[in-house]
N, C-alpha and C positions, 0 to 999 in steps of 0.2 A: 465709701464712694471710690470708684476707680479714679486713678490719678489723671487720666485724660478728660474725664467728665467735666470737671469744674472749668478748665479753660474753654472747652467746647460750649458749655452753658453760658459763660461770660461772652464769648464771641457771638452767640446767637442773640443774646440780649442787646448787644451793642449794634447789631445789624438789623434789628427789627424782626427778630424771630427766625433768623436763618437766611435772610436774603443775601445773595452773593453780590460782590462788587459788580456794578454795571446792570444789575437787575432793577426793574421798576417796582417800587412798593406802592400798590394801589391805595393803601390806607393813608399815604402821604398827600394824596390829591386834595388841594385846598378847596376845590369846588364842592366837596362833600359837606363842608360846614355852611356853604351858601344855599344848599337845597332847601326850598320852601321859605328862605329868608330874603334872598335878593336875586337879581338878574345879572349874572356876570357877563361882561363884555371883554373878550380876550383879543388883544391885538399883538400880532407877531410880525414885526417888520424885518426886512433883510439887514437893515442897519438902523441905528438910532437917528441918523440924519436923512433918512428916506423922506423925500418931499411930500408924498401922499400921507405918510404917517404923521409928519409934523403938522400938516393941514388938518388932519382928523383930530389930533390932540388939541389944536387951537380951537376948533369948533366945540369940542367937549368942554373946554375951559370957559368959553363964552356962554355955553348953555348948561353950566353946572347945576343950576336950580332944576332944570328940566331933567337932567341926568339923575339927580338925587331924588326928585319926586317920583321917578319910576323905579326907585329902590335898586339902582344899578351899582355895581362895583366894577372897577377897571383893573384888569390884569394886563400886564405888558410883559413881553419877553424880548429883550434887546440883547443881541449878541450872546444869547444863551442864559442871560441873567433875568430871572423872573421877579416881578413886583406885583403887589396887590395894593391898590390905592396909594402908591408911592412907598410902600413898605417892602423891604427885600424878602423874597421867598428863599428857602433853602434850595440847594441843588436837587434834593430828593423831591421837594414839593414841585419845583419847576419841571422836572422830568416826568412826574406823575401827571401834572396838568397837561403837558404836551401829549403824553401817551394816551390819556383818557379821551382826548379830542382828535387823535390821530393826526397831530400837527408836527411839523419840523421847524426848528429854529433857523434852518438853512434855506428856506424857500422864499417865494415872493411875499409881499405884504399880505397877510391873511387875517381876516377879522371874523370872529365867531361870537354870536349872541346866544347865550344859554338861558333858558327860561327857569322860573322858580322850581319847576318840576325836575330840573337837571338835564333836560333834553336840548339838543342843538335846535335852535329856531332859524338861524341864519348862518351861513358860512360863505364868505366871498373873498376873492382875491382882488388886490388893487384898492383904489380909493372907494370908500363907502361913506356917504354923508351920514353922520350920526343922527341927524334929524329924521332921516328915513327909518333908522332903527327905532327912534322914538315912536314913529307912526306904526311900525310893526308891533311894538309893545302895546300901544294904545288899542290895538285891535285884538289883543289876546283876551280870552275869556276871563282869566283872573283879574286882569286890569280893568276890563269893562265892568265886572261885578263890583269893583271897588269904587268906581266913579259915581 
């Protein structure tokens, strides 16, 4: 083997098959594991102490049974740090999540509801009452078939 080959092979393995620093690795997208399993709700606030974001989080907590009954998972990206149901995502996962939904961690409060099929069902900026999202889910064909 050529002397340069092994370090290059090792570097490719460590970077996910040759992805360069700053590139998005689509395979790192945590939404891929949710497809056909759950309905991701992604909330990206301008800051963790945004009042509309805090209000939405409070409603979700008081409506946790309704949230869980609809097989939802909560993703948040606060100040560039991603979480799924309170568990930290890696930087690569967070970047891939934002990229796949064409979102920025630097914008206004943005909420996206993704269906079990992996498609965006709702994307709104500002306050969104989670109970309205529950109604949206309740009117989806997969949800109606289950009831």
